[in-house]
N, C-alpha and C positions, 0 to 999 in steps of 0.2 A: 360337758354341758353345752348344748347348742343354744345360742342366744340370738334373738332378733331384737335389734335396737330401733326405737322410734323416737325421733327428736328433730327439731328444726333450727332454732336460733343458736347463737354462740354459747348459751348456757349449756346446751347439750354436747358441745364439742369436747370439753375436758372429761366428762364422765365416759363418753365413748372411747376416747383415746386411752383412758385409764383401764377400762375393761380389756381392751386389746393388749395393752402393755403388761397386764397381769396374767396373760396367758389364756384368757377365755376365748372360745371360738364364736365369733360373731359372724353368722351366716348371711345376714342381710341387714340393711338399714332402710327404714321407711322415713320419709320426710315430706314436707309440703312441696308442691310443684314450684318451679322457679317463678319468681314474681318480678314485675317491673319496679325498678328502683331509681330514685333521683329525678332531676328535671327532664332528663332525656328518656326516662322510663325504660332504661336498659334492662332486659331480662337477666336476672341475677340469681345464681345458685345460693342456697342457704349454707351456713357454716357447717352443719352436720353433713351435708352432701359433699362439700369440699373435703372435709376430714375423711369421710368414708372412701372417697375416690383415692385420696392420698395413701390410705391404708390398704387399698385393693379389695374393698368390700363391695359387693353388689348393692346398688342403690335402686329403690323403688319409690315412685312418686305418683300418688293417686289423690284426686280431689277429695275422695271419701274412701278410706280403707274399708269401711263397713259394707260397701257395695260388693257385688259378687266377684268382680275381677280382683279387687284387693284381698278379699277373703280367700279366694283360690290361690293367690300368690303366697299369702301367709301360710296356708296349709302346706303348700308345696315345699316350703323351707323346713318343715318339721322341727320347729323350735321346741326345746325343753322349757324355755323360759323367755318371756318378753320383758324388756326394760324400756320404759318411756321417760322422757325428760323434755318438757315443754314441746310436746308433739304438735299440739294445736288441733287435734281431732278427737272426737268422742269414739271410743271403741264400743262396738256392739256386743251383745251377749255371745254371738257366734265367734267374734274375734277373741273374746276372753276365754272361750272354751278350747281354743287351739292348743296352747302350751300346757302340758300336764302339770308343770310346776307353778303355773299362774303367771300373772303380769305384775311387775313391780314398778311403781312410779316414783320418780325423784321430784319432790315438791319443795319449792323454796320458801317454806314457812314452818313455824312450829305448830303443826296441826294439833287440834282442830281449828286454830285461828288462821284466818286468811286463806280459806278455801277459794278456788276459782282462779281467775286471771289476774295478772299484775300484782302478785303478793309482795314483791320486792318494793315496787314503787309506793304502794299504799302503806306499807309498814313505815317507810320514811315519812310520808306525808302526814300520817297519823301520830308522828312523834314517838314511835316505839324506840326503846333503848336496846332491844335484843331481838334477834331473829335466828333463823337456822335452816336446816335442810332435814326433811323427813322422808324416809322411804316407807312405802305402804303398799299393800296388796290392792290392786285396782279393782273396784267394784263398779256396778252400774251407776251409782250416784257420784256426782262430781267431788272428788277428793274425800270420799266418805269411807274408804276402805280401812282395814285393820293396819295399825302402825307396826312397823318392824323395828326401825331405829330412828333416833332423832339426835342430831348434833347441833349445837347452838354457837353463835358468835355475837359479840356486841356490835351495835351499829355506832360508828364513829360520829362525833358531833357535827362535822362538816362534810360527811361522806355523801356523795351523790348516788343516785340509783345505779348509774353506770358502773361506778366503782364497787358498790356492794354486789352488783350483778356478777362481776368478775370473781370476787371473793367467795360468793356462794356457789359459783360453778366449780371452783377448786374444792370447796368443802363437799359438794355433791359427789365429786369424783372419789373422795376418800370414803364417804358414807356408803356409796353403792358397792365398793369393793368389800367393805366389812359385811355388807348385807349378803353379797354373793357367796362369800366364804361361809357364812352362817347357814345359808341354804344348802351349800355343798356338804357340810359336815353334819347337818341335821340338828344344829343347835338353834335354828331360827325360831323366834317367838313372834306372836302376833297379838296385839292389844287393841281391842275395839275402841273406837273413838267415843268420847262423850259428846254426843250430838247437841246437847243443851248448851255446851260451851263454844259451839262452832260460830265463827264469823265468816262472812262471805265478802269477796271483793270483785268488782266489775272490771272489765277492760277499760284502759285509759282512753278517753276521748280528748280531742284537742281543746274543747271547751272547759274540760276539767282543769286546764293549766292557767285559767284566768285568775289573776291575783285579786283577792278581796282584802283591801287594806284596813277594813274594820276589824280584822282578826289581829291577834298579837304578833309582835315581831318574830317570835319563835315559830308560830304557825306559818307565817309568810316564808320564813327561811326554810322551813321543812318542805313547803310546797315547791319552792325553787329547787331544792336538792332532789326531791322525788321526781320532778319532771325533766331532769337532766340525765340522759341526753335526748329524750323525746317525750312530749312534743315541745318542750321548753316553756317555762312560765312566762306570762306576758301581761301587759297592761296597756292602757291608752295614755300616752304622754305627749303633750303639746300637739294633740290631734293626730298622732300616728301610733300604730301598734308597735310597741317596743318589747322585745324579748329580753328577759333577764336570766342569765346563765348562773350567776353567782352572787350571793349576798353575804353581808356581815351584819350581825345584830348590834344595834346601838341602843342599849337599854337606858343610857343616860340622857337621851333626847326624847322629846315628845312634841306633839302637835295635833292638828285635826287629821282625821283619817284620810290618808292619801295626799296630804300636803307635802309639797317639795320643800324641805327645810334648807337644803344646800344644793347648789348646782354649779360648781366651779372646779377647776383642776386641783385646787389645793384641798378643799374639803370633800370633794367627790359628789356623787349623786345620792342624797339621803332623803328618804321618804318616810313620813310618819305613819304609824300603824295604830290600831286600837289600843295597844299598849307598847310603848317603846317605838323604835324606828329601825329601818334596815338601810344599809348602804349598798346600792347596786354596784357591784365591782366590775362585772362584765355584761355588756348589753349589745343588742343588735337592732338596728332600725331597718325598715324596708329598703331593699336594694343595697344594703351594706353587709359587712362581715361582722362577726362577733369581736368586739375590741374592749379594752379597758375603758370604763366610763370616764375616767380622768382624761384620757387621750381624746375621747369623743368630745368632751366639753371644751377642749382647747380650740376647736374649730366650729362648734355649734352652741347655740344658746338654748338653755332650758331655764325658764323663769322660776326663781325661788318664790314661793308663795302660790304658784299654780298647783293644780291637783292632778294626780295620777288616778285613773279609774279603770 
C-alpha cells in the first residue's frame, strides 16, 4: 500500500515515524512551507519535514496543495491512501479523489466534539476530563467524515496543553497503525458522525490567553494550562503585562476578583478569583525570563491589595 502522508507540527511526527517503522511504504510527505520563527525570524523547517528527511522520504511543500502544482505532484506519486495529521490545509475535492482507498485524518479529539483547530488546547481550557484521538475518512466538511476508530485518554488535573499534545501524538501513532491494518485486511468500519452533537473550536489567538479573574479558580487554572506553551496566559499586574505559566488552585482563600492576596517570597503570588484563588507559580515580566514567582518577589515588589486585570 503506497501512502502519502500530510502533516506539519510535532503532533504529526510520531504517527509518521510509526507508519514507516511498521513497514508501510510512504512515498511522499506534504507539509507546510518553512516559516520564520523566533525574534530573529529564522526560516525553520517543521517537525514533519525534519522527520521525513531523516527517514529518506521525499518532501513536498506547497502553500496550497489544492492548486494545480500540488495536485499534479500528488497524482504523480500514485498513492493508494493518504494520511493527514494536523496538516493545516484544506484538501480539495480533486485532492480527495486521487487515492483510491481514500484519505484518513488523525484528529486529536473525540469526534464529533471539538472539530476544527486547536482541539487539544480548548479541551483543557473548557475543563474536559477526557479526550482522545479519532481516525476518520476525510470529507469536504471540516472534520465531518465517517469515524473509523477512536481511542481515549484522561486529561490529568495539572497537565498543560504541551504535555497533552505529546501524549496524544503517541496515541495517534498507535491508532493510525490499527486503522491501517484494518484497511489492509478489509475489516475497517465507518460510522457516520452525529452532526447534532458536534462542537467546533477556533484557532487560538493571543487575546484568548487574557485571564479573566471573575471566573472561578478552576477556570483560570484551566486557561493557564491550556495556553501553555503558546501563547501563555497573561494579565496586567502593577502596570505591566505579566505572563503566567503555572498556577495552583487555592480554594481556601477568597477576595475581590483580581485582588492580590499575597505577594511575598514566603506566601507566593496569590490572586483572588470569582470563586477561590490561584497561586501563580511561574511568571514572566517584559524583558525577563520565566521564573518562580517566589524568586521574582525576592527582588521586586508587588503590592498586596492591588489588582490584576
